[in-house]
N, C-alpha and C positions, 0 to 999 in steps of 0.2 A: 066943146063939141068933140065927139069921139070919132077918131079916124077909123075909117073902115079897113078891116084885115083882110088883105086879098087871099083868095083860096088858092092853094098850090095845086098845080095839076098833078094828076095820078102819076104821071110818068116820072116825076122827081122823087119817088119813094126808092128807086134803085140806088141812088148814092147813099142814101142812109143805111141800107143793108150792107153795103161795102165798107163803110166806116166801122161798123160794129164788128164786122168780120175781121177787119184789119186790127182793131183794138184787141179782140180775143186772141188773135194769133200772136200779137205782140206780148200780151200778158204771159201767154203759154211759153213763148220763147224766153221772155225774162225769167220766169220761174225755173225753166230748164237750165238757163245760163248760171242762175244763182246756185241751183243745186249742184252744178258741176264745178263751181268755183271760177268760171270764166269771167263773171261780171262783178267780182267783189271789188268794192270801192269805186266802181264806174258810175257815171251820171246816168240817170234814167230819163233825161230830158227828151230822148229820142222816141219815148213812147207817147208822145203827144199826138194829137189828132192830125192826121195828114191833111195837107192842102187838098182842096176840091179840084177835081179834073177841070181843066179850063173849058172843056166842052160842055160840062154839066154845071160849071159855076154860074151862079147868078150874075146877072149883068151888074157891073159896078155902078153903072148909072141908074140902075133901078131901085126899086125900094128895098129897104133892108129886110132881112129874113123875119118871118113872122116870130113874134115873141114866144108863141107857144112851142114852137120848134126849138127855140134856143134854150128855153128853160128845161124842156125835157132832155135836151143833149147835155145840158149842165149837170142835171141830176144823175145821168148814167155815167159820166166820165169822172175817174178819180182825180184828185188834185195832183198836179205835177210834182214829181220827186226830184229835188234838185241834187241831193247827195245821199249816200247810203252810209248809215252808221252801224250796220251790222257787221261784226268781226267774226269771221269763220275760223275755228280752231281746227286745223287739219290734223288728225291723229298720225303719229309717227308709224311709220311702216313696221311691222313686227321683225325682230332680229332673226335673220336666217338660221335655221336649225343647223347644228353642227353636222358636218358630213360623217356618216358612220365610217368607223375604222375599216381599213381594207381587210378583208379576210385573210387569216394566216394561211400561208401556203402549206399544205400538208405534205409531209415527205411521203414520197410513194414507198410502199411496204418494200423491204429488201427481197431481193429475188430469192426464191427457194434454193437451198444448197443443192449443188448437183448430186444427183443420186448415183452413188457408186455402184457398180454392179457387184452383186453378192460373191464373196470369194468361196469358191468350193473346196472345202478341205478334204483331204483323203480320209477315208475311213480309219479311225483309231483302232489299234489292236486291242483286243480284250485284256483287261488286267490279269495278271497271274494270280492264281489262287494263293492265299496266305498260307504259310506252313502251319502245321498243327501245333497247338499250344497245349503243353501239359498243365493240367489244373491240379493243383495241390489240394487234397482233401484235408481240411482242418479238423483237428481232433475235437471231440465234444468238449464244451466249456467246463471248467472245473467249478465246483460249488463255491460260492463266495465265502471268503474267511469271515469269521465272527468279528464284529467291531472290537477294537482294543478297550480294555476296561481302564478308564481314567483313574489314575492314582490320586489320592488325596494330596493337596498341597503340603509339602514338607516344611516343618518349621526350620528356622536358621540353624545350620549344624553347629553343635557344640564343639569347642576346641578339643583337639585330639590330644590324648595324654602322651606327653614325651618322657615319662618316667622310664628309665632303663629297667630291665628285669632285675629283681632282687635289690633295688635301690632302697637305701635308708633315708627316709624323708624326715626332716626336722619335726619334732613333735608339734601338733596343733596348727601346722601350716596346711594350705590348701592341698588336698590329696586326691588321688584317684582320677579316673577320666571324667571328662565333662565338667559340669559345675561342681565346685567343692562344697564344703559344709556351710551351714548358714553362718550369718555374721556373728551369732553368739558363740559359735565354736572356734572363731579366729583367735590367733594368739594375741596376748597383750602387746601394746606398743606405746613407747613414750617418744614423742617427737623431739628433735634436738632444738636447742634455743636458736633464736634468730641469728643470722650471720650474713656478712657480705664477702663472698669468697672471689678472689682474683687469681686468674690462671694465666700462664703462658700457653699459647696454643700453636700447635703444628699440625699441618694437614697435607695430605697427599691426594691430589685430584688430577686424573688423566695423565698420570706420569710427572707431574710437576709438584714440587713441595712448596708450601707457603707457610710463613710464619706470622703469627698475629696474637691476639689476646682474647680472653674470655672473662666473663663476669657471671657469677652465679649468686642471686639474691634469694634469701630465704627469710620470709617475714611471717611468723606465726603470732597469734594474740591469745592462745588458749582455747578459742572456739573455732577460729577460721585461720586460713593460711593463704599465702600467695607466694609463688615461686616464679623466678624469670631467669632465663639464661640468654646471653648475648655474646655471640662469636663475631669478631671483627678481624679483617685482614687489611692492614694499613688503616685507611679511613672508611672502608666499606664494611657494612654489616652483612655477612653471609648467611647467618642463622639467628633467628630469634624465636624462643619458645616461651610459653607462659602456662601456668596451671593454677586454678583457684578452686577452693573447696572448703570442706569442714574438717574439724578435728575431733576425735573421741577417743576413748580408751583403746580402740583397735588401730589407732593411727590416723592415716590420711583417708579422707573420703572425697575425692575430686568431683567437681561439679561441671568444669569446662576446661578444655585444653585446646591451645592454638599453636599452630607451627607455620612460621612465615620464612620463606626463602626468597630473597630479592623482593619482588613486588606481588607475590602470590601468598595468600594467607588461607588456610584451611583450619577447620575447628571440629571438635568432638564434644557432644553433649551427653552427659551421664543422667539419663532419665531414671530417677529412683522409683517414681511411682509406676511407670510403664515397665520397669526392669528391663531396659533396653539401652543401647548405645546408638545415638543417631549422629550421622556424618554430614557435614555441610556440602560435600561433593556428590551428594545423591547416591552415595554407595548403599547397599542394603543394610538395614539395621542388624545390630548383633546383640546377642544376649548379654545382659549385665551380670557378671558373676560376682560373687562375694569377695570382698577385698580387692576389687579391681582397681588398677592404677594406670596413669598414662606415662609416657616415656620420659617425663621430667620428674613427676612426682615419685616414681619408683626409687630414685636415689635416696630420697629423704624417707621413704617407708622402710627401706633396708636399715637406715640408721636407727628409726624408731624401733624396729624389731630387736636389733642388738642392744639398744639402751635398755629395753625391758627385761631380756633374758639372754645375756651373752653367753652363758654356759650352755644354752640349748643349741647353739649353732657352732659347733665345733668342726674341725677339719673333716672333710669328707661327707658332711651332711648336705642335703639338697633343700632348696627353698623353692617352692613352686608358687609363682604370683601371676594372676591374669594381667596382661599389660595391653593397653589400647593405643593405637596410632591414630592418624586422622582418616583412615579408610578401612581398618580392619582391627580385630582383637585376637590376640594370641595368648598363650601361656608360656611364660618364660620360666625356665628352670636354671636357678643359680646354684653352682657348687661352691662350697665353702673351701677356701684354701688354708694354708698355714698362716701363722702370724709371723711376719718377717719385718725387718727393718728397710725402709724405703727412703732413698735420698731424693729429695724434692727441691726445687728452687728455694722453698721457704726454709729447708733445713732437713735433718734426718729425723724420722719418726716411725714408731711401729705402726704396721698397717695389716689389715686383713683383706685379702683379695677375694672378690666373688666374681665368678666367671660364668657368663650365659653363653655356651657354645651353640653355634648353629646346627640344627637338627635336620633342616630341609634345604632344598637347593638355594633359596633366595633369603635365608635367615641371616641376620647380621650378628656378629659377635660383639658382646658387651662386657667390658671389664671395669669393675669399680673397686677402688682401694679405700676402705674405711679406715679412719684414725681413732682407735679406742681413747687416746688421750684427749681428744677434742670432740666428745659426745658422738663419736662414730660418724662424724661429718666426712664426706668425700674429700680425699687429698689428691686423687688422681682419677680421671675417667677417660677411657679409651674406647672408641666406637670404630669397628672395622666393618666395611660394606663387603658384600659377596665378590665384587670385582677387585678388592684389594685396596681401594681408597680407604683412608682412615682420617680420624680427628683424635688427636692426643692432647689432653689439657693436664697440666701440672701446676699445683698450688704454688703461688709466688710468696704468699705471707700466711702465717698461721692466724686463725681468727682470734681476736682478743676475747678474753672472758666477758660475758654478758649475763645480766641478772633478769633476762626476760622470762616470764612464766613458761613452764613447759607446755 
C-alpha cells in the first residue's frame, strides 16, 4: 500500500529560494577567496546547506519532507569538499628596477672676464722720411767668354833628358831625350856568374849612426835571374829588395821588383806587352823604356855592360839607363871614374867607380865600385839620400870563383 504524499503549501517555496541564493553567494565567495589566495588549503565544509529557519522549519513531529523535494535538492547541491588539494604557485614579485644615477652636477660657466676699459694712446708722431739712397747704375753686362777648349788627354810624360851640354855618351847606350833606341840598338851585355856577396853595413839615419850587415845574392841560370838584397841592423831587417826577370844578349830584362821596409811591401811590374810600368801603390803607369832596370838589377846590369865591352866605358864617359822604383821611373846618368885601388874589409883590389849625381831636388846619389878582377861585381855600394842619410856597404869577402854559365 502506497503512502500518500502530502502537498506542500505554496507559502513554503520561499525557503527554497533563500537556500539557492545562499549557496550561490557562498560559491561566489569561495571562488573569490580562492582566486585571491585567502582560502588556500582551508576546508570548504562551511559551504554546506544552511539549517532551516526555525520559524519555517518543518515540524519535527510531523511527517518527513516529501521525497521529490529531497531528490531535487540533492541533485542541485554539489558533494561537500572536505579538503583542498590545489596548490597555488604565487609568482615572485619582479626585482625592483635600479634607481637611475643621479644627474651630474654641471659646473656653472665661468663668469666672463671683466672688461677693461680701452686704453686711449696718444696719437703717434708721423715717421720721419728716410734719407735718399744713392742708386748705383750697373754697367751693361759683358758678353760671355767663349767656352774653353778641352785639351786632349796627354800621355804620360817621358823622362826628361839629364845629359849635360856637349856630354860624351858611351857608344850604343840609351841616348837623347825621352825613350832611347829600340832594344836591338842596345849595347851587348854579359851578366856576371852567380855569387853570394856579404857586406858590412853602416847607415846614418836622423843623425844616428848604425852598424849592421848586408847580403847581396845573385842567382842567374843563363835564361833567368833572381837577385835579393837584405840589410840588417843587429837582429832587425831594415831593408829587403828583390828582382826577378829574364836574361838575353842585352843583359837583364826585369819582370818584377819588390821593396820592403819594415812591414810595408810595394812592387813594380814590367808589362812588356803593354809597354808600361805598373805600380802596386796605384801610382800612374809609366812608359816602359828600352833597357829599363830597377834599383836592384841596375847594379848587375852595369857589371854586364863592363864585362861585354870594358874599353867602351873609359873615364869621363856617361852611361844613361832608365831605372824604375816602386812608384816612378827615372833616367839615371852614371859617370865613369878612373880605375883606382880600393881598400875593402875583404882586402885591397882595383875598382871603377860609377857615380849617379843628383840633378833634381829630391834625387838620391848612388855610387857603385865595380871590381874588374871579379867579373865587375860590386865591391862597394853607397846610397845617399837628399837629407844626408846614407847606407854604405863594403864587401867583407871576395866571391869564390864559380863555374856557373854566364
